[in-house]
PDB file with one MODEL, atoms N, CA, C and O in Angstrom:
MODEL        1
ATOM      1  N   MET A   1     -36.463 -53.234 178.640  1.00  0.00           N
ATOM      2  CA  MET A   1     -37.766 -53.298 178.689  1.00  0.00           C
ATOM      3  C   MET A   1     -38.295 -54.676 177.894  1.00  0.00           C
ATOM      4  O   MET A   1     -38.038 -55.059 176.753  1.00  0.00           O
ATOM      5  N   GLN A   2     -39.061 -55.222 178.847  1.00  0.00           N
ATOM      6  CA  GLN A   2     -39.703 -56.610 178.221  1.00  0.00           C
ATOM      7  C   GLN A   2     -41.295 -56.451 177.780  1.00  0.00           C
ATOM      8  O   GLN A   2     -42.030 -55.968 178.641  1.00  0.00           O
ATOM      9  N   LEU A   3     -41.719 -56.713 176.869  1.00  0.00           N
ATOM     10  CA  LEU A   3     -43.092 -56.737 176.618  1.00  0.00           C
ATOM     11  C   LEU A   3     -43.993 -58.229 176.373  1.00  0.00           C
ATOM     12  O   LEU A   3     -43.680 -59.132 175.598  1.00  0.00           O
ATOM     13  N   ASN A   4     -44.976 -58.189 177.117  1.00  0.00           N
ATOM     14  CA  ASN A   4     -45.652 -59.598 176.968  1.00  0.00           C
ATOM     15  C   ASN A   4     -46.114 -59.706 175.552  1.00  0.00           C
ATOM     16  O   ASN A   4     -45.938 -58.864 174.670  1.00  0.00           O
ATOM     17  N   GLU A   5     -46.788 -60.966 175.441  1.00  0.00           N
ATOM     18  CA  GLU A   5     -46.949 -61.526 174.007  1.00  0.00           C
ATOM     19  C   GLU A   5     -48.164 -60.543 173.671  1.00  0.00           C
ATOM     20  O   GLU A   5     -48.104 -60.216 172.486  1.00  0.00           O
ATOM     21  N   MET A   6     -49.277 -59.954 174.357  1.00  0.00           N
ATOM     22  CA  MET A   6     -50.254 -59.162 173.765  1.00  0.00           C
ATOM     23  C   MET A   6     -49.810 -57.870 173.330  1.00  0.00           C
ATOM     24  O   MET A   6     -50.250 -57.344 172.308  1.00  0.00           O
ATOM     25  N   GLU A   7     -48.900 -57.313 174.120  1.00  0.00           N
ATOM     26  CA  GLU A   7     -48.200 -56.117 173.624  1.00  0.00           C
ATOM     27  C   GLU A   7     -47.638 -56.138 172.289  1.00  0.00           C
ATOM     28  O   GLU A   7     -47.923 -55.343 171.393  1.00  0.00           O
ATOM     29  N   MET A   8     -46.754 -57.177 172.211  1.00  0.00           N
ATOM     30  CA  MET A   8     -46.094 -57.627 171.041  1.00  0.00           C
ATOM     31  C   MET A   8     -46.917 -57.574 169.826  1.00  0.00           C
ATOM     32  O   MET A   8     -46.582 -56.990 168.795  1.00  0.00           O
ATOM     33  N   LYS A   9     -48.162 -58.304 170.029  1.00  0.00           N
ATOM     34  CA  LYS A   9     -49.115 -58.505 168.917  1.00  0.00           C
ATOM     35  C   LYS A   9     -49.607 -57.172 168.471  1.00  0.00           C
ATOM     36  O   LYS A   9     -49.649 -56.733 167.321  1.00  0.00           O
ATOM     37  N   LYS A  10     -49.974 -56.604 169.591  1.00  0.00           N
ATOM     38  CA  LYS A  10     -50.749 -55.114 169.304  1.00  0.00           C
ATOM     39  C   LYS A  10     -49.486 -54.329 168.542  1.00  0.00           C
ATOM     40  O   LYS A  10     -49.824 -53.815 167.475  1.00  0.00           O
ATOM     41  N   LEU A  11     -48.333 -54.184 168.851  1.00  0.00           N
ATOM     42  CA  LEU A  11     -47.295 -53.186 168.276  1.00  0.00           C
ATOM     43  C   LEU A  11     -47.469 -53.710 166.688  1.00  0.00           C
ATOM     44  O   LEU A  11     -47.609 -52.871 165.799  1.00  0.00           O
ATOM     45  N   LEU A  12     -47.452 -55.309 166.350  1.00  0.00           N
ATOM     46  CA  LEU A  12     -46.921 -55.602 165.087  1.00  0.00           C
ATOM     47  C   LEU A  12     -48.188 -55.368 164.224  1.00  0.00           C
ATOM     48  O   LEU A  12     -48.113 -54.970 163.062  1.00  0.00           O
ATOM     49  N   ASP A  13     -49.563 -55.683 164.969  1.00  0.00           N
ATOM     50  CA  ASP A  13     -50.810 -55.347 164.168  1.00  0.00           C
ATOM     51  C   ASP A  13     -50.840 -53.708 163.753  1.00  0.00           C
ATOM     52  O   ASP A  13     -51.340 -53.358 162.684  1.00  0.00           O
ATOM     53  N   GLN A  14     -50.380 -52.944 164.503  1.00  0.00           N
ATOM     54  CA  GLN A  14     -50.372 -51.413 164.560  1.00  0.00           C
ATOM     55  C   GLN A  14     -49.594 -51.363 163.249  1.00  0.00           C
ATOM     56  O   GLN A  14     -50.113 -50.918 162.225  1.00  0.00           O
ATOM     57  N   GLY A  15     -48.239 -51.863 163.293  1.00  0.00           N
ATOM     58  CA  GLY A  15     -47.075 -51.739 162.077  1.00  0.00           C
ATOM     59  C   GLY A  15     -47.663 -52.044 160.819  1.00  0.00           C
ATOM     60  O   GLY A  15     -47.566 -51.256 159.878  1.00  0.00           O
ATOM     61  N   MET A  16     -48.396 -53.366 160.711  1.00  0.00           N
ATOM     62  CA  MET A  16     -49.226 -53.992 159.672  1.00  0.00           C
ATOM     63  C   MET A  16     -50.148 -53.043 159.326  1.00  0.00           C
ATOM     64  O   MET A  16     -50.199 -52.723 158.139  1.00  0.00           O
ATOM     65  N   LEU A  17     -50.948 -52.482 160.176  1.00  0.00           N
ATOM     66  CA  LEU A  17     -52.169 -51.568 159.762  1.00  0.00           C
ATOM     67  C   LEU A  17     -51.448 -50.167 159.133  1.00  0.00           C
ATOM     68  O   LEU A  17     -52.027 -49.603 158.204  1.00  0.00           O
ATOM     69  N   THR A  18     -50.271 -49.657 159.615  1.00  0.00           N
ATOM     70  CA  THR A  18     -49.722 -48.297 159.321  1.00  0.00           C
ATOM     71  C   THR A  18     -49.398 -48.547 157.815  1.00  0.00           C
ATOM     72  O   THR A  18     -49.896 -47.859 156.924  1.00  0.00           O
ATOM     73  N   ARG A  19     -48.520 -49.590 157.586  1.00  0.00           N
ATOM     74  CA  ARG A  19     -47.914 -50.026 156.322  1.00  0.00           C
ATOM     75  C   ARG A  19     -49.088 -49.965 155.112  1.00  0.00           C
ATOM     76  O   ARG A  19     -49.141 -49.254 154.109  1.00  0.00           O
ATOM     77  N   SER A  20     -49.993 -50.986 155.608  1.00  0.00           N
ATOM     78  CA  SER A  20     -51.288 -51.116 154.522  1.00  0.00           C
ATOM     79  C   SER A  20     -52.097 -49.694 154.372  1.00  0.00           C
ATOM     80  O   SER A  20     -52.790 -49.543 153.366  1.00  0.00           O
ATOM     81  N   ILE A  21     -52.039 -48.868 155.146  1.00  0.00           N
ATOM     82  CA  ILE A  21     -52.603 -47.547 155.169  1.00  0.00           C
ATOM     83  C   ILE A  21     -51.750 -46.640 154.282  1.00  0.00           C
ATOM     84  O   ILE A  21     -52.296 -46.085 153.329  1.00  0.00           O
ATOM     85  N   ILE A  22     -50.542 -46.462 154.510  1.00  0.00           N
ATOM     86  CA  ILE A  22     -49.471 -45.812 153.554  1.00  0.00           C
ATOM     87  C   ILE A  22     -49.373 -46.572 151.973  1.00  0.00           C
ATOM     88  O   ILE A  22     -49.266 -45.993 150.891  1.00  0.00           O
ATOM     89  N   GLU A  23     -49.428 -47.705 152.171  1.00  0.00           N
ATOM     90  CA  GLU A  23     -49.713 -48.424 150.606  1.00  0.00           C
ATOM     91  C   GLU A  23     -50.894 -48.034 149.816  1.00  0.00           C
ATOM     92  O   GLU A  23     -50.880 -47.653 148.645  1.00  0.00           O
ATOM     93  N   ASN A  24     -51.883 -48.167 150.559  1.00  0.00           N
ATOM     94  CA  ASN A  24     -53.230 -47.560 149.953  1.00  0.00           C
ATOM     95  C   ASN A  24     -53.512 -46.287 149.785  1.00  0.00           C
ATOM     96  O   ASN A  24     -54.337 -45.953 148.934  1.00  0.00           O
ATOM     97  N   GLU A  25     -52.864 -45.368 150.579  1.00  0.00           N
ATOM     98  CA  GLU A  25     -52.876 -43.954 150.479  1.00  0.00           C
ATOM     99  C   GLU A  25     -51.936 -43.693 149.132  1.00  0.00           C
ATOM    100  O   GLU A  25     -52.203 -42.835 148.291  1.00  0.00           O
ATOM    101  N   THR A  26     -50.958 -44.452 149.084  1.00  0.00           N
ATOM    102  CA  THR A  26     -50.262 -44.265 147.457  1.00  0.00           C
ATOM    103  C   THR A  26     -51.081 -44.453 146.311  1.00  0.00           C
ATOM    104  O   THR A  26     -51.382 -43.647 145.431  1.00  0.00           O
ATOM    105  N   ALA A  27     -51.469 -45.935 146.497  1.00  0.00           N
ATOM    106  CA  ALA A  27     -52.453 -46.137 145.386  1.00  0.00           C
ATOM    107  C   ALA A  27     -53.642 -45.123 144.778  1.00  0.00           C
ATOM    108  O   ALA A  27     -53.880 -44.803 143.614  1.00  0.00           O
ATOM    109  N   LEU A  28     -54.317 -44.732 146.085  1.00  0.00           N
ATOM    110  CA  LEU A  28     -55.284 -43.865 145.748  1.00  0.00           C
ATOM    111  C   LEU A  28     -54.776 -42.395 145.146  1.00  0.00           C
ATOM    112  O   LEU A  28     -55.445 -41.817 144.289  1.00  0.00           O
ATOM    113  N   LYS A  29     -53.659 -41.897 145.616  1.00  0.00           N
ATOM    114  CA  LYS A  29     -53.064 -40.950 144.922  1.00  0.00           C
ATOM    115  C   LYS A  29     -52.946 -40.959 143.567  1.00  0.00           C
ATOM    116  O   LYS A  29     -53.399 -40.086 142.827  1.00  0.00           O
ATOM    117  N   LYS A  30     -52.173 -42.210 143.129  1.00  0.00           N
ATOM    118  CA  LYS A  30     -52.037 -42.656 141.639  1.00  0.00           C
ATOM    119  C   LYS A  30     -53.226 -42.687 141.117  1.00  0.00           C
ATOM    120  O   LYS A  30     -53.348 -42.215 139.987  1.00  0.00           O
ATOM    121  N   CYS A  31     -54.381 -43.235 141.786  1.00  0.00           N
ATOM    122  CA  CYS A  31     -55.884 -43.283 140.690  1.00  0.00           C
ATOM    123  C   CYS A  31     -56.168 -41.957 140.589  1.00  0.00           C
ATOM    124  O   CYS A  31     -56.584 -41.636 139.476  1.00  0.00           O
ATOM    125  N   GLN A  32     -56.073 -41.020 141.446  1.00  0.00           N
ATOM    126  CA  GLN A  32     -56.508 -39.620 141.417  1.00  0.00           C
ATOM    127  C   GLN A  32     -55.842 -39.023 140.216  1.00  0.00           C
ATOM    128  O   GLN A  32     -56.343 -38.328 139.332  1.00  0.00           O
ATOM    129  N   MET A  33     -54.405 -39.506 140.392  1.00  0.00           N
ATOM    130  CA  MET A  33     -53.632 -38.652 139.096  1.00  0.00           C
ATOM    131  C   MET A  33     -54.029 -39.238 137.690  1.00  0.00           C
ATOM    132  O   MET A  33     -54.237 -38.483 136.740  1.00  0.00           O
ATOM    133  N   TYR A  34     -54.135 -40.709 137.577  1.00  0.00           N
ATOM    134  CA  TYR A  34     -54.564 -41.179 136.487  1.00  0.00           C
ATOM    135  C   TYR A  34     -56.207 -40.672 136.118  1.00  0.00           C
ATOM    136  O   TYR A  34     -56.452 -40.389 134.946  1.00  0.00           O
ATOM    137  N   TYR A  35     -57.138 -40.587 136.997  1.00  0.00           N
ATOM    138  CA  TYR A  35     -58.279 -39.973 136.952  1.00  0.00           C
ATOM    139  C   TYR A  35     -57.955 -38.552 135.930  1.00  0.00           C
ATOM    140  O   TYR A  35     -58.477 -38.398 134.825  1.00  0.00           O
ATOM    141  N   ASP A  36     -57.141 -37.735 136.466  1.00  0.00           N
ATOM    142  CA  ASP A  36     -57.003 -36.153 136.130  1.00  0.00           C
ATOM    143  C   ASP A  36     -56.256 -36.303 134.438  1.00  0.00           C
ATOM    144  O   ASP A  36     -56.386 -35.511 133.505  1.00  0.00           O
ATOM    145  N   MET A  37     -55.470 -37.594 134.472  1.00  0.00           N
ATOM    146  CA  MET A  37     -54.963 -37.718 133.269  1.00  0.00           C
ATOM    147  C   MET A  37     -55.696 -38.126 132.102  1.00  0.00           C
ATOM    148  O   MET A  37     -55.499 -37.610 131.002  1.00  0.00           O
ATOM    149  N   ALA A  38     -56.485 -38.983 132.295  1.00  0.00           N
ATOM    150  CA  ALA A  38     -57.563 -39.777 131.365  1.00  0.00           C
ATOM    151  C   ALA A  38     -58.328 -38.737 130.636  1.00  0.00           C
ATOM    152  O   ALA A  38     -58.819 -37.704 131.090  1.00  0.00           O
ATOM    153  N   LYS A  39     -58.341 -39.194 129.430  1.00  0.00           N
ATOM    154  CA  LYS A  39     -59.437 -38.409 128.396  1.00  0.00           C
ATOM    155  C   LYS A  39     -60.742 -39.310 128.204  1.00  0.00           C
ATOM    156  O   LYS A  39     -61.837 -38.751 128.275  1.00  0.00           O
ATOM    157  N   ASP A  40     -60.680 -40.436 128.006  1.00  0.00           N
ATOM    158  CA  ASP A  40     -61.623 -41.483 127.813  1.00  0.00           C
ATOM    159  C   ASP A  40     -62.952 -41.296 129.134  1.00  0.00           C
ATOM    160  O   ASP A  40     -62.554 -41.551 130.271  1.00  0.00           O
ATOM    161  N   PRO A  41     -64.012 -40.996 129.035  1.00  0.00           N
ATOM    162  CA  PRO A  41     -64.828 -41.198 130.296  1.00  0.00           C
ATOM    163  C   PRO A  41     -65.068 -42.466 130.940  1.00  0.00           C
ATOM    164  O   PRO A  41     -65.511 -42.619 132.078  1.00  0.00           O
ATOM    165  N   THR A  42     -64.691 -43.490 129.997  1.00  0.00           N
ATOM    166  CA  THR A  42     -64.588 -45.057 130.668  1.00  0.00           C
ATOM    167  C   THR A  42     -63.551 -45.078 131.510  1.00  0.00           C
ATOM    168  O   THR A  42     -63.858 -45.512 132.620  1.00  0.00           O
ATOM    169  N   VAL A  43     -62.418 -44.762 131.379  1.00  0.00           N
ATOM    170  CA  VAL A  43     -61.146 -44.828 131.808  1.00  0.00           C
ATOM    171  C   VAL A  43     -61.333 -43.998 133.470  1.00  0.00           C
ATOM    172  O   VAL A  43     -61.193 -44.449 134.607  1.00  0.00           O
ATOM    173  N   LYS A  44     -61.703 -42.621 132.964  1.00  0.00           N
ATOM    174  CA  LYS A  44     -61.984 -42.131 134.057  1.00  0.00           C
ATOM    175  C   LYS A  44     -62.881 -42.561 135.269  1.00  0.00           C
ATOM    176  O   LYS A  44     -62.502 -42.521 136.439  1.00  0.00           O
ATOM    177  N   GLY A  45     -64.117 -42.978 134.849  1.00  0.00           N
ATOM    178  CA  GLY A  45     -64.937 -43.680 135.753  1.00  0.00           C
ATOM    179  C   GLY A  45     -64.223 -44.903 136.229  1.00  0.00           C
ATOM    180  O   GLY A  45     -64.504 -45.236 137.380  1.00  0.00           O
ATOM    181  N   PHE A  46     -63.372 -45.630 135.596  1.00  0.00           N
ATOM    182  CA  PHE A  46     -63.034 -46.641 136.357  1.00  0.00           C
ATOM    183  C   PHE A  46     -62.051 -46.187 137.556  1.00  0.00           C
ATOM    184  O   PHE A  46     -62.153 -46.735 138.653  1.00  0.00           O
ATOM    185  N   PHE A  47     -61.192 -45.274 137.344  1.00  0.00           N
ATOM    186  CA  PHE A  47     -60.196 -44.769 138.280  1.00  0.00           C
ATOM    187  C   PHE A  47     -60.937 -44.108 139.314  1.00  0.00           C
ATOM    188  O   PHE A  47     -60.518 -44.187 140.469  1.00  0.00           O
ATOM    189  N   LYS A  48     -62.040 -43.433 139.041  1.00  0.00           N
ATOM    190  CA  LYS A  48     -62.949 -42.681 139.866  1.00  0.00           C
ATOM    191  C   LYS A  48     -63.429 -43.990 141.042  1.00  0.00           C
ATOM    192  O   LYS A  48     -63.257 -43.936 142.260  1.00  0.00           O
ATOM    193  N   GLU A  49     -63.876 -44.796 140.492  1.00  0.00           N
ATOM    194  CA  GLU A  49     -64.358 -46.168 141.635  1.00  0.00           C
ATOM    195  C   GLU A  49     -63.372 -46.679 142.177  1.00  0.00           C
ATOM    196  O   GLU A  49     -63.467 -47.005 143.361  1.00  0.00           O
ATOM    197  N   GLN A  50     -62.251 -46.873 141.519  1.00  0.00           N
ATOM    198  CA  GLN A  50     -61.106 -47.468 142.059  1.00  0.00           C
ATOM    199  C   GLN A  50     -60.282 -46.365 143.389  1.00  0.00           C
ATOM    200  O   GLN A  50     -59.434 -46.671 144.227  1.00  0.00           O
ATOM    201  N   ALA A  51     -60.841 -45.271 143.163  1.00  0.00           N
ATOM    202  CA  ALA A  51     -60.315 -44.219 144.279  1.00  0.00           C
ATOM    203  C   ALA A  51     -61.318 -44.371 145.416  1.00  0.00           C
ATOM    204  O   ALA A  51     -61.035 -44.191 146.601  1.00  0.00           O
ATOM    205  N   LYS A  52     -62.521 -44.721 144.946  1.00  0.00           N
ATOM    206  CA  LYS A  52     -63.664 -44.653 145.937  1.00  0.00           C
ATOM    207  C   LYS A  52     -63.354 -45.823 147.014  1.00  0.00           C
ATOM    208  O   LYS A  52     -63.377 -45.626 148.229  1.00  0.00           O
ATOM    209  N   GLY A  53     -63.072 -47.025 146.426  1.00  0.00           N
ATOM    210  CA  GLY A  53     -62.664 -48.172 146.747  1.00  0.00           C
ATOM    211  C   GLY A  53     -61.702 -48.149 148.022  1.00  0.00           C
ATOM    212  O   GLY A  53     -61.976 -48.596 149.136  1.00  0.00           O
ATOM    213  N   LEU A  54     -60.450 -47.497 147.601  1.00  0.00           N
ATOM    214  CA  LEU A  54     -59.456 -47.314 148.078  1.00  0.00           C
ATOM    215  C   LEU A  54     -59.816 -46.459 149.528  1.00  0.00           C
ATOM    216  O   LEU A  54     -59.316 -46.700 150.627  1.00  0.00           O
ATOM    217  N   GLU A  55     -60.540 -45.695 149.303  1.00  0.00           N
ATOM    218  CA  GLU A  55     -60.923 -44.555 150.331  1.00  0.00           C
ATOM    219  C   GLU A  55     -61.732 -45.694 151.329  1.00  0.00           C
ATOM    220  O   GLU A  55     -61.279 -45.658 152.473  1.00  0.00           O
ATOM    221  N   ASP A  56     -62.549 -46.439 151.192  1.00  0.00           N
ATOM    222  CA  ASP A  56     -63.267 -47.377 151.899  1.00  0.00           C
ATOM    223  C   ASP A  56     -62.201 -48.343 152.692  1.00  0.00           C
ATOM    224  O   ASP A  56     -62.253 -48.478 153.914  1.00  0.00           O
ATOM    225  N   VAL A  57     -61.394 -48.888 152.004  1.00  0.00           N
ATOM    226  CA  VAL A  57     -60.120 -49.689 152.651  1.00  0.00           C
ATOM    227  C   VAL A  57     -59.369 -48.974 153.809  1.00  0.00           C
ATOM    228  O   VAL A  57     -59.173 -49.405 154.945  1.00  0.00           O
ATOM    229  N   ILE A  58     -58.998 -47.802 153.277  1.00  0.00           N
ATOM    230  CA  ILE A  58     -58.125 -46.662 154.002  1.00  0.00           C
ATOM    231  C   ILE A  58     -59.063 -46.625 155.438  1.00  0.00           C
ATOM    232  O   ILE A  58     -58.507 -46.867 156.510  1.00  0.00           O
ATOM    233  N   GLY A  59     -60.279 -46.358 155.391  1.00  0.00           N
ATOM    234  CA  GLY A  59     -61.153 -46.110 156.550  1.00  0.00           C
ATOM    235  C   GLY A  59     -61.182 -47.260 157.371  1.00  0.00           C
ATOM    236  O   GLY A  59     -61.162 -47.229 158.602  1.00  0.00           O
ATOM    237  N   TYR A  60     -61.228 -48.252 156.685  1.00  0.00           N
ATOM    238  CA  TYR A  60     -61.253 -49.652 157.419  1.00  0.00           C
ATOM    239  C   TYR A  60     -60.184 -49.948 158.512  1.00  0.00           C
ATOM    240  O   TYR A  60     -60.288 -50.195 159.713  1.00  0.00           O
ATOM    241  N   PHE A  61     -59.010 -49.823 157.585  1.00  0.00           N
ATOM    242  CA  PHE A  61     -57.758 -49.750 158.488  1.00  0.00           C
ATOM    243  C   PHE A  61     -57.590 -48.929 159.548  1.00  0.00           C
ATOM    244  O   PHE A  61     -57.244 -49.300 160.669  1.00  0.00           O
ATOM    245  N   LYS A  62     -57.878 -47.594 159.149  1.00  0.00           N
ATOM    246  CA  LYS A  62     -57.989 -46.496 160.326  1.00  0.00           C
ATOM    247  C   LYS A  62     -58.954 -47.358 161.483  1.00  0.00           C
ATOM    248  O   LYS A  62     -58.538 -47.622 162.611  1.00  0.00           O
ATOM    249  N   LYS A  63     -59.842 -47.606 161.153  1.00  0.00           N
ATOM    250  CA  LYS A  63     -60.832 -47.869 162.332  1.00  0.00           C
ATOM    251  C   LYS A  63     -60.094 -49.205 162.988  1.00  0.00           C
ATOM    252  O   LYS A  63     -60.352 -49.468 164.162  1.00  0.00           O
ATOM    253  N   GLY A  64     -59.335 -49.909 162.370  1.00  0.00           N
ATOM    254  CA  GLY A  64     -58.817 -51.244 163.203  1.00  0.00           C
ATOM    255  C   GLY A  64     -57.641 -50.674 163.910  1.00  0.00           C
ATOM    256  O   GLY A  64     -57.194 -51.219 164.919  1.00  0.00           O
ATOM    257  N   ILE A  65     -57.121 -49.576 163.402  1.00  0.00           N
ATOM    258  CA  ILE A  65     -55.859 -49.134 164.503  1.00  0.00           C
ATOM    259  C   ILE A  65     -56.615 -48.285 165.520  1.00  0.00           C
ATOM    260  O   ILE A  65     -56.171 -48.219 166.666  1.00  0.00           O
ATOM    261  N   ALA A  66     -57.656 -47.672 165.203  1.00  0.00           N
ATOM    262  CA  ALA A  66     -58.553 -46.909 166.531  1.00  0.00           C
ATOM    263  C   ALA A  66     -58.835 -48.133 167.358  1.00  0.00           C
ATOM    264  O   ALA A  66     -58.490 -47.929 168.522  1.00  0.00           O
ATOM    265  N   GLU A  67     -59.253 -49.125 167.204  1.00  0.00           N
ATOM    266  CA  GLU A  67     -59.756 -50.194 167.742  1.00  0.00           C
ATOM    267  C   GLU A  67     -58.183 -50.667 168.627  1.00  0.00           C
ATOM    268  O   GLU A  67     -58.213 -50.575 169.854  1.00  0.00           O
ATOM    269  N   LEU A  68     -57.211 -51.028 168.127  1.00  0.00           N
ATOM    270  CA  LEU A  68     -55.982 -51.269 168.788  1.00  0.00           C
ATOM    271  C   LEU A  68     -55.860 -50.355 169.996  1.00  0.00           C
ATOM    272  O   LEU A  68     -55.710 -50.908 171.085  1.00  0.00           O
ATOM    273  N   GLN A  69     -55.898 -49.207 169.953  1.00  0.00           N
ATOM    274  CA  GLN A  69     -55.600 -48.280 170.568  1.00  0.00           C
ATOM    275  C   GLN A  69     -56.527 -48.132 171.820  1.00  0.00           C
ATOM    276  O   GLN A  69     -56.362 -47.196 172.602  1.00  0.00           O
TER     277      GLN A  69
ENDMDL
END
């Protein structure tokens, strides 16, 4: 099976985006866990903000995958 250059780029881009989604979902779960463990309201707020930011990043990457397909 031979792929042209555009198909190869699309596959590599999908792989990169998929990996980025997995890494960011892992970071999001860690932030949620640290939020649950934290006692200090400032620390809780920090991790809540980080989790929200990661949700936005994951949405951006998922939008990128949808555009590739």
